Residue frames as a rotation matrix with the C-alpha (Angstrom) as fourth column:
MET 1
-0.241 0.415 0.877 -6.16
0.883 -0.281 0.376 -157.88
0.402 0.865 -0.299 -95.96
ASP 2
-0.985 -0.146 -0.094 -6.60
0.169 -0.935 -0.311 -154.15
-0.042 -0.323 0.946 -95.70
GLN 3
-0.311 0.948 -0.069 -10.20
0.839 0.240 -0.489 -153.61
-0.447 -0.209 -0.870 -94.56
LYS 4
-0.027 0.279 -0.960 -10.27
-0.170 -0.948 -0.271 -150.05
-0.985 0.155 0.073 -95.91
LYS 5
-0.769 -0.302 -0.563 -9.29
-0.594 0.013 0.804 -151.33
-0.235 0.953 -0.189 -99.35
ILE 6
-0.840 0.527 0.127 -11.91
0.539 0.837 0.098 -154.08
-0.054 0.151 -0.987 -99.08
LYS 7
-0.036 0.866 -0.499 -14.57
0.586 -0.386 -0.712 -151.51
-0.809 -0.319 -0.493 -98.21
ASP 8
-0.274 -0.135 -0.952 -13.43
-0.552 -0.788 0.271 -149.33
-0.787 0.600 0.141 -101.15
ILE 9
-0.988 -0.082 -0.134 -13.75
-0.156 0.601 0.784 -152.32
0.016 0.795 -0.606 -103.49
ILE 10
-0.501 0.865 -0.020 -17.24
0.803 0.457 -0.382 -152.99
-0.321 -0.207 -0.924 -102.16
GLU 11
0.065 0.528 -0.847 -18.26
0.144 -0.845 -0.515 -149.36
-0.987 -0.089 -0.131 -102.63
ASP 12
-0.566 -0.376 -0.734 -16.81
-0.619 -0.394 0.679 -149.25
-0.545 0.838 -0.010 -106.17
ASN 13
-0.940 0.129 -0.316 -18.82
-0.140 0.699 0.701 -152.32
0.311 0.704 -0.639 -107.17
ARG 14
-0.764 0.644 0.040 -21.95
0.133 0.218 -0.967 -152.08
-0.631 -0.733 -0.253 -105.03
GLU 15
-0.013 0.825 -0.565 -24.14
-0.547 -0.479 -0.687 -150.60
-0.837 0.300 0.457 -107.79
LYS 16
-0.678 -0.270 -0.683 -23.13
-0.730 0.351 0.586 -153.09
0.081 0.897 -0.435 -110.45
GLU 17
0.456 0.844 -0.282 -25.62
-0.820 0.521 0.237 -155.73
0.347 0.123 0.930 -111.49
GLY 18
0.851 -0.121 -0.512 -25.01
0.232 0.960 0.159 -158.88
0.472 -0.254 0.844 -109.47
SER 19
0.600 -0.622 0.502 -22.55
-0.629 -0.755 -0.185 -156.90
0.494 -0.205 -0.845 -107.34
LEU 20
0.750 -0.325 0.575 -21.32
-0.350 0.542 0.764 -159.88
-0.560 -0.775 0.293 -105.33
LEU 21
0.696 -0.496 0.518 -19.41
0.681 0.685 -0.259 -161.38
-0.227 0.533 0.815 -108.25
PRO 22
0.549 -0.547 0.631 -17.65
0.208 -0.642 -0.738 -158.14
0.809 0.537 -0.239 -109.29
ILE 23
0.647 -0.300 0.700 -16.70
-0.741 -0.460 0.488 -157.55
0.176 -0.835 -0.521 -105.65
LEU 24
0.744 -0.356 0.566 -15.30
-0.038 0.822 0.568 -161.05
-0.668 -0.444 0.598 -105.24
HIS 25
0.684 -0.505 0.527 -13.43
0.703 0.264 -0.660 -160.83
0.194 0.821 0.536 -108.54
ALA 26
0.588 -0.456 0.667 -11.90
-0.217 -0.884 -0.413 -157.49
0.779 0.098 -0.619 -107.57
ILE 27
0.638 -0.348 0.687 -10.77
-0.731 0.003 0.682 -158.76
-0.240 -0.938 -0.252 -104.17
ASN 28
0.751 -0.336 0.569 -9.45
0.327 0.937 0.121 -162.00
-0.574 0.095 0.813 -105.67
SER 29
0.674 -0.482 0.560 -7.59
0.534 -0.205 -0.820 -160.01
0.510 0.852 0.120 -108.31
SER 30
0.612 -0.408 0.678 -6.11
-0.521 -0.852 -0.043 -157.58
0.595 -0.327 -0.734 -105.77
TYR 31
0.271 -0.451 0.850 -4.93
-0.921 0.134 0.365 -160.16
-0.278 -0.882 -0.379 -103.24
GLY 32
-0.571 -0.456 -0.683 -4.83
-0.679 0.729 0.082 -163.44
0.461 0.511 -0.726 -105.14
TYR 33
-0.655 0.439 -0.616 -7.42
0.562 0.827 -0.008 -164.88
0.506 -0.351 -0.788 -102.77
ILE 34
0.015 0.731 0.683 -10.41
-0.415 -0.617 0.669 -164.00
0.910 -0.293 0.294 -100.60
ASP 35
-0.920 -0.391 -0.028 -9.77
-0.113 0.331 -0.937 -164.41
0.376 -0.859 -0.348 -96.90
LYS 36
-0.269 0.870 -0.413 -12.73
0.658 0.479 0.581 -165.99
0.703 -0.116 -0.701 -95.13
SER 37
-0.494 0.031 -0.869 -12.51
0.797 -0.385 -0.466 -163.32
-0.349 -0.923 0.165 -92.44
ILE 38
-0.919 0.143 -0.368 -13.95
-0.229 -0.952 0.203 -160.72
-0.321 0.271 0.907 -94.83
ILE 39
-0.697 0.717 0.008 -17.08
0.522 0.500 0.692 -162.74
0.492 0.486 -0.722 -95.63
PRO 40
-0.053 0.735 -0.676 -19.04
0.948 -0.176 -0.265 -160.98
-0.314 -0.655 -0.688 -92.85
ILE 41
-0.497 -0.192 -0.846 -17.98
0.065 -0.981 0.184 -157.56
-0.865 0.037 0.500 -94.17
ILE 42
-0.980 0.139 -0.140 -19.13
-0.149 -0.057 0.987 -158.39
0.130 0.989 0.076 -97.69
ALA 43
-0.494 0.841 -0.219 -22.38
0.778 0.540 0.320 -159.94
0.388 -0.012 -0.922 -96.48
HIS 44
-0.100 0.445 -0.890 -23.24
0.758 -0.545 -0.358 -157.01
-0.644 -0.711 -0.282 -94.21
SER 45
-0.695 -0.267 -0.668 -22.38
-0.116 -0.874 0.471 -154.46
-0.710 0.405 0.576 -96.92
LEU 46
-0.893 0.343 -0.290 -24.66
-0.276 0.087 0.957 -156.16
0.354 0.935 0.017 -99.46
ASN 47
-0.280 0.807 0.520 -27.38
-0.914 -0.058 -0.403 -157.06
-0.294 -0.588 0.753 -96.96
ILE 48
0.403 0.307 -0.862 -27.08
-0.545 0.838 0.043 -160.77
0.735 0.452 0.505 -97.74
THR 49
0.942 -0.028 0.334 -26.20
-0.272 0.518 0.811 -163.74
-0.196 -0.855 0.481 -95.57
GLU 50
-0.017 -0.995 0.096 -22.70
-0.859 0.064 0.509 -165.01
-0.512 -0.073 -0.856 -94.97
ALA 51
-0.046 0.088 0.995 -23.94
0.163 0.983 -0.080 -168.36
-0.986 0.158 -0.060 -96.32
GLU 52
0.910 0.393 0.131 -24.75
0.205 -0.152 -0.967 -166.71
-0.360 0.907 -0.219 -99.66
VAL 53
0.558 -0.783 -0.275 -21.24
-0.830 -0.538 -0.151 -165.27
-0.029 0.312 -0.950 -99.93
SER 54
-0.261 -0.672 0.693 -19.68
-0.627 0.664 0.408 -168.58
-0.734 -0.328 -0.595 -98.88
GLY 55
0.384 0.509 0.770 -21.84
0.257 0.743 -0.619 -170.45
-0.887 0.435 0.155 -101.39
VAL 56
0.982 -0.067 -0.179 -20.61
-0.191 -0.415 -0.890 -168.29
-0.015 0.908 -0.420 -104.25
LEU 57
0.200 -0.975 0.094 -17.00
-0.963 -0.178 0.204 -168.64
-0.182 -0.131 -0.974 -103.08
SER 58
-0.299 -0.328 0.896 -17.23
-0.340 0.914 0.221 -172.41
-0.892 -0.239 -0.385 -102.99
PHE 59
0.641 0.635 0.431 -19.13
0.189 0.414 -0.890 -172.70
-0.744 0.652 0.146 -106.29
TYR 60
0.946 -0.302 -0.120 -16.66
-0.235 -0.383 -0.893 -170.84
0.224 0.873 -0.434 -108.51
HIS 61
0.713 -0.692 -0.114 -13.26
0.699 0.687 0.199 -172.51
-0.059 -0.222 0.973 -108.75
ASP 62
0.131 -0.702 0.700 -11.43
0.510 -0.558 -0.655 -169.29
0.850 0.443 0.285 -109.63
PHE 63
0.508 0.073 0.858 -12.06
-0.580 -0.707 0.403 -167.88
0.637 -0.703 -0.317 -106.18
LYS 64
-0.135 -0.652 -0.746 -9.38
0.385 0.659 -0.646 -168.96
0.913 -0.375 0.162 -103.73
THR 65
0.847 0.462 0.263 -9.72
-0.080 -0.378 0.922 -168.75
0.525 -0.802 -0.283 -99.95
LYS 66
0.632 -0.747 -0.206 -6.02
0.504 0.194 0.841 -169.23
-0.588 -0.636 0.499 -99.21
PRO 67
0.373 -0.571 -0.731 -3.04
-0.619 -0.740 0.262 -167.18
-0.691 0.355 -0.630 -100.37
PRO 68
0.925 -0.004 -0.379 -1.71
-0.325 0.506 -0.799 -168.47
0.195 0.863 0.467 -103.68
SER 69
0.627 -0.755 0.191 1.34
0.517 0.587 0.624 -170.69
-0.583 -0.292 0.758 -103.79
LYS 70
-0.024 -0.747 -0.665 4.58
-0.395 -0.604 0.693 -169.38
-0.918 0.279 -0.280 -105.21
ASN 71
-0.913 -0.271 -0.307 4.33
-0.394 0.382 0.836 -172.01
-0.109 0.883 -0.456 -107.97
ILE 72
0.022 0.974 0.226 0.99
-0.513 0.205 -0.834 -172.85
-0.858 -0.098 0.504 -109.54
ILE 73
-0.967 -0.250 0.046 0.59
-0.115 0.592 0.798 -175.78
-0.227 0.766 -0.601 -111.91
LYS 74
0.062 0.988 -0.140 -2.61
-0.708 -0.055 -0.704 -175.81
-0.703 0.143 0.697 -113.97
LEU 75
-0.869 -0.408 0.280 -2.79
-0.170 0.778 0.605 -179.24
-0.465 0.478 -0.745 -115.56
CYS 76
-0.301 0.767 -0.566 -5.27
-0.944 -0.155 0.291 -179.84
0.135 0.622 0.771 -118.37
MET 77
-0.686 0.166 0.709 -7.64
-0.221 0.881 -0.419 -182.71
-0.694 -0.444 -0.567 -117.71
ALA 78
0.217 0.790 -0.573 -9.66
-0.851 -0.134 -0.508 -182.56
-0.478 0.598 0.643 -120.96
GLU 79
0.873 0.325 0.364 -10.13
-0.177 0.906 -0.385 -185.56
-0.455 0.272 0.848 -123.24
ALA 80
0.748 -0.635 -0.193 -7.03
-0.160 0.108 -0.981 -185.12
0.644 0.765 -0.021 -125.42
CYS 81
-0.125 -0.821 0.557 -4.81
-0.849 -0.203 -0.488 -184.77
0.514 -0.534 -0.672 -122.37
GLN 82
0.342 0.308 0.888 -6.51
-0.757 0.650 0.066 -187.72
-0.557 -0.695 0.455 -120.70
SER 83
0.998 0.055 -0.035 -5.70
-0.065 0.768 -0.637 -189.86
-0.008 0.638 0.770 -123.73
MET 84
0.364 -0.931 0.006 -2.06
-0.062 -0.030 -0.998 -188.88
0.929 0.363 -0.068 -123.25
GLY 85
-0.007 -0.384 -0.923 -1.87
0.713 0.646 -0.274 -189.71
0.702 -0.660 0.269 -119.54
CYS 86
-0.292 -0.127 0.948 -2.72
-0.307 -0.926 -0.218 -186.55
0.906 -0.355 0.232 -117.63
ASN 87
0.767 0.614 0.188 -4.48
-0.384 0.205 0.900 -188.50
0.514 -0.762 0.393 -114.86
ASP 88
0.659 -0.621 -0.425 -1.33
0.720 0.684 0.117 -190.48
0.218 -0.383 0.898 -114.10
LEU 89
-0.291 -0.792 0.537 0.77
0.556 -0.597 -0.579 -187.31
0.779 0.130 0.613 -114.45
TYR 90
0.258 0.485 0.836 -1.51
-0.433 -0.715 0.549 -185.50
0.864 -0.504 0.026 -112.00
LEU 91
0.980 0.116 -0.164 -0.89
0.070 0.565 0.822 -188.20
0.188 -0.817 0.546 -109.38
LYS 92
0.276 -0.956 -0.101 2.87
0.911 0.294 -0.288 -188.13
0.305 -0.012 0.952 -109.97
ILE 93
-0.312 -0.352 0.882 3.03
0.160 -0.935 -0.316 -184.34
0.936 0.043 0.349 -109.70
SER 94
0.614 0.620 0.488 0.83
-0.414 -0.273 0.868 -184.41
0.672 -0.735 0.089 -106.59
ASN 95
0.848 -0.373 -0.377 3.25
0.526 0.683 0.507 -186.89
0.069 -0.628 0.775 -104.99
LEU 96
-0.072 -0.932 0.356 6.23
0.804 -0.265 -0.531 -184.74
0.590 0.248 0.769 -106.03
ILE 97
-0.451 -0.072 0.890 4.83
-0.116 -0.984 -0.138 -181.57
0.885 -0.165 0.435 -104.47
ASN 98
0.302 0.689 -0.659 3.15
0.526 0.456 0.718 -183.28
0.795 -0.563 -0.225 -101.50
ASN 99
0.372 -0.235 -0.898 5.43
0.897 -0.159 0.413 -181.64
-0.240 -0.959 0.152 -98.92
ASP 100
-0.713 -0.605 0.354 6.19
0.690 -0.694 0.205 -178.52
0.121 0.391 0.913 -100.95
ASN 101
0.020 0.761 -0.648 4.21
0.762 -0.431 -0.484 -175.65
-0.648 -0.484 -0.588 -99.46
ASN 102
-0.430 -0.268 -0.862 5.37
-0.220 -0.895 0.388 -173.38
-0.876 0.357 0.326 -102.28
THR 103
-0.906 0.051 -0.421 3.65
-0.407 0.169 0.897 -175.35
0.117 0.984 -0.132 -105.04
SER 104
-0.214 0.888 0.408 0.05
-0.288 0.342 -0.895 -176.24
-0.934 -0.309 0.182 -105.81
ILE 105
-0.994 -0.014 0.107 -1.64
0.094 0.380 0.920 -178.10
-0.053 0.925 -0.376 -108.64
GLU 106
-0.244 0.950 -0.192 -5.04
-0.492 -0.292 -0.820 -177.34
-0.836 -0.106 0.539 -110.12
LYS 107
-0.493 0.225 0.840 -7.11
0.701 0.675 0.231 -179.32
-0.515 0.703 -0.491 -112.58
VAL 108
-0.297 0.417 -0.859 -8.26
-0.521 -0.825 -0.220 -177.21
-0.800 0.382 0.462 -115.55
TYR 109
0.110 0.454 0.884 -10.17
0.516 0.734 -0.441 -178.16
-0.849 0.505 -0.153 -118.66
CYS 110
0.483 -0.060 0.874 -8.75
0.876 0.035 -0.482 -177.41
-0.002 0.998 0.069 -122.10
LEU 111
0.133 -0.585 -0.800 -5.89
0.232 -0.767 0.599 -175.03
-0.964 -0.265 0.033 -122.54
GLY 112
0.880 0.279 -0.384 -6.24
-0.291 -0.322 -0.901 -175.14
-0.375 0.905 -0.203 -126.32
ASN 113
-0.036 -0.965 -0.261 -2.97
-0.991 0.001 0.136 -177.00
-0.131 0.264 -0.956 -126.66
CYS 114
0.677 0.519 0.522 -4.44
-0.518 0.840 -0.162 -180.40
-0.523 -0.161 0.837 -127.50
SER 115
0.850 -0.361 -0.383 -1.87
-0.190 0.469 -0.862 -181.31
0.491 0.806 0.331 -130.13
LEU 116
-0.218 -0.974 0.069 0.81
-0.371 0.017 -0.929 -181.17
0.903 -0.228 -0.365 -127.45
SER 117
0.706 0.609 0.360 -0.97
-0.577 0.200 0.792 -183.19
0.410 -0.767 0.493 -124.77
PRO 118
0.364 0.698 -0.616 -0.62
0.928 -0.213 0.306 -183.41
0.082 -0.683 -0.726 -121.86
ALA 119
-0.135 -0.315 0.940 -0.61
0.374 -0.894 -0.246 -179.63
0.917 0.319 0.238 -121.54
ALA 120
0.323 0.211 -0.923 -0.20
0.944 -0.143 0.298 -177.35
-0.069 -0.967 -0.245 -118.55
ILE 121
0.425 -0.285 0.859 0.47
-0.028 -0.953 -0.302 -173.82
0.905 0.105 -0.413 -117.47
ILE 122
0.348 -0.410 -0.843 3.12
0.933 0.241 0.268 -173.48
0.093 -0.880 0.466 -114.79
ASN 123
-0.110 -0.334 -0.936 3.56
0.558 -0.800 0.220 -169.98
-0.823 -0.498 0.274 -113.39
ASN 124
0.543 0.527 -0.653 1.88
-0.214 -0.665 -0.715 -168.53
-0.812 0.529 -0.248 -116.49
LYS 125
-0.413 -0.689 -0.596 4.21
-0.845 0.045 0.533 -170.40
-0.340 0.724 -0.601 -118.88
TYR 126
0.665 0.722 -0.189 2.67
-0.731 0.578 -0.362 -172.92
-0.152 0.379 0.913 -121.30
PHE 127
-0.538 -0.775 0.331 4.03
-0.664 0.632 0.399 -176.44
-0.518 -0.005 -0.855 -121.51
GLY 128
0.541 0.639 -0.548 3.22
-0.833 0.499 -0.240 -179.16
0.120 0.586 0.802 -123.99
ARG 129
0.455 -0.299 -0.838 4.02
-0.024 0.937 -0.347 -182.87
0.890 0.178 0.420 -123.85
LEU 130
0.216 -0.310 0.926 4.50
-0.897 -0.437 0.063 -182.35
0.385 -0.845 -0.372 -120.14
THR 131
0.246 -0.226 -0.943 6.37
0.269 0.950 -0.157 -184.97
0.931 -0.215 0.295 -118.16
LEU 132
0.922 0.031 -0.387 7.29
0.388 -0.060 0.920 -185.26
0.005 -0.998 -0.067 -114.51
ASP 133
-0.018 -0.999 -0.035 10.91
0.972 -0.026 0.232 -184.58
-0.233 -0.029 0.972 -115.48
LYS 134
-0.316 -0.045 0.948 9.90
0.551 -0.822 0.144 -181.28
0.772 0.568 0.285 -117.13
VAL 135
0.732 0.630 0.260 7.95
0.107 -0.483 0.869 -180.24
0.673 -0.608 -0.421 -114.04
THR 136
0.704 -0.536 -0.465 10.87
0.650 0.224 0.726 -181.13
-0.285 -0.814 0.506 -111.77
GLU 137
-0.290 -0.854 0.432 13.33
0.952 -0.305 0.036 -179.28
0.101 0.421 0.901 -113.99
PHE 138
-0.070 0.323 0.944 11.19
0.326 -0.887 0.328 -176.16
0.943 0.330 -0.043 -114.14
LEU 139
0.825 0.545 0.149 10.30
0.037 -0.315 0.948 -176.03
0.563 -0.777 -0.281 -110.45
TYR 140
0.924 -0.378 -0.063 13.52
0.143 0.186 0.972 -177.08
-0.356 -0.907 0.225 -108.81
ASN 141
0.144 -0.949 0.280 16.44
0.804 0.277 0.526 -176.71
-0.577 0.149 0.803 -111.22
GLU 142
0.033 -0.089 0.996 15.73
0.881 -0.468 -0.071 -173.82
0.473 0.879 0.063 -113.54
ASP 143
-0.799 -0.246 -0.548 16.63
0.458 -0.840 -0.291 -170.23
-0.389 -0.484 0.784 -112.79
LYS 144
0.124 0.947 0.295 13.36
0.985 -0.082 -0.151 -168.35
-0.119 0.310 -0.943 -112.99
């Protein structure tokens, strides 16, 4: 991460109310994650503890502390999707991608696609009535 850019982001957001969240959102948006090595820079700049910054990072699920995977599966775990087997599908997908460092799976709650449960977003593309075969086809066989 470019420390000058990080410091610019901090300066651009320092005067905003609750400045820590806008700073973290801006860094997360710019890089796709927030490297733990910049926690001391943020803390020092805002005159707060590193523990406070780390606490916010760990509390909000949208903040990532590792670079994003090439493929990101966001599987809905809300009630409608649960009734259609998303828990079992989550386990199957997790097993499929277990040794695939290019793919990650995240649990999300309600994608607004309940009538087509189980629903997911894979690389920003919506899927309904998702199956392991559809995931495999999209990730490993389809030209993207």
